[in-house]
C-alpha positions, 0 to 999 in steps of 0.5 A: 500500500505504501509503495502504491501511495508513493507512486500515486503522489509522484504521478500527481506531481508529474501532472502538475509539473507538466502543466507548469503548476509548481506544487508538492504532495506533502501528505495524505490519508486513506479512509474507508471510501477514498484516498486523499493526497495533500498538495501544497502549491508554491507561492503564486500558483493558481488554485483554479489551475489545479482544479481544472486538471481534475480529469488529467489527475484522474487519468494519471492515477487510473481512477474513475474520478478525482475531486480537487478542493482547497483546504486552507493553504493546501489542495486536497486531491481525492480518488475513490478506493478500489475496495471501499468499505462502509462505516457502520453506525453501531460499531461507531456508536461504541467509540463515542462517549460523553455526547451532549444532548440532542446530538446526532452521529453523521459518520466519519470525517476525512481524518477518520474521526467520528463526526457529530452534530448538535441540533440546539447549537446556534450554528445548527438549529435546522439541517438541509440534506441534498443529493441525487437518488443514490447519494444516501440522503434517506440512509443518512436521515435514518442514521441521524434518527436512530442515533438520537433515539438511542441517546434519548430512549425516553420520550420526555427528553426527545420527541420525534416527528417523521414526515414521509410524503411518499407513503412511508418508504423512507421512515416506515421502519421507525413505526412503533419507536417510543419517541414518536409523538404520532405515527409516521406521516405518509402523505403531503396532505397530512404533513401540512396539518402536522406542520401547522400543529408544530407551529401551534406548539412553537407559539404555545412554548413562546408564550409559556417560556418552555422548550422541553422536550426537544422536538426533531422533525425529519422530512424526506423529499421536501420538494415534493411536500412543498409542491403538493402542500403549496403555500400552506406548507411553505408558510408553516415550514418558514415559521418553524425554521425562523423561530423554532430553535428557541422553542426547542423545535428542529427541522431536518429535511432532505431534497434532491435539489433545494432551489429557491423556486421550489422551496422558497427563499425564506426556507433555503435561507434559514438552514444554516447547515447543509449536508450535500451528497452527490449531485449532477453538476457543479451548478447543482452543487452550488445550489445545494451547498450555497458555495462554489467549487465544493466538488459535490458533483464528484462525490461517489454517492452511497454516503459520500457527503460534504457538510457546510457549516459555520463557514467551513466545509467537511468531507465525511462518509455517512454511517450506515445502519441497515433496515434489519438493524433498525427493526431490532433497535426499535423493538428493543427501545419499545420494550425498554420504554413501555410495560408489556401490557401498556398500549402505545399512544401517539399524540401530536400536541396542539396548543392546549395539549402538552407533549407527553412526558 
């Protein structure tokens, strides 16, 4: 492996030298999904010139694709591994301790360190997940949901609302989870009413100064919901992302293409954190992340993501949990939370009704 990496580093330097870009490979790292080289350009070398050589670098490294992105003063050249390995959620969970409340696990970053995100943070509050079909959006949402549920096994600490406008294909596996405040929402029409109820809860909490338990609302296929739900869905969602954090309500939504034309400018402007998987073009990458030159169009799919937060960009591999594992975990949490003789009760609180403890 070391000899191969040294050979590839030499090839990178040779391509850059051939195109009169003075630079040296100064380090690198092998992750479960890709090989990453750190390239240090000479003073005066144009970063844009290196980015324009992505195809030439991929050919020289005999790789199907190559992603080039700046990180500080260095440039990262990344190619996919021939033998990619998944990042499994459950083993990753065992390595993480002392996690703050309302913190979800995303996966493993490019340095091999578990990547977490705390929803109540002022720099987070709400999250938008974007990417084409096959990028791993829904799988990432499932990972976040089950990691939150495992950290908060009692409903008094966490309330979950799962909106799945395409009939439950994404979130049906969570039916029966004790943290749910109502069954999984399976239609856009029903989702509009749920969003209205969340707005009422937010207003009630604003009046009374309450924000517990925290509510995390996960929405799959947000663009479909907005198109079917129309102005009512946009109105309710906009109010939630503008004021929900203070009331302990957080929105995590996924969509293929988060354009202002579909979602509305107020909605897109109030998601401070973007998790972007593979997209079709550089233009889609800019729309999804809010940045230019992220290289999201060169991601590998199947959980290969970038995170844009706090003015910084992180590459990470989303942790994966199978449907079978989710089913076992949901059964375990349900047995832990409810006596065998107690029936499950779902309640989405309206203005006059408190969240169940």
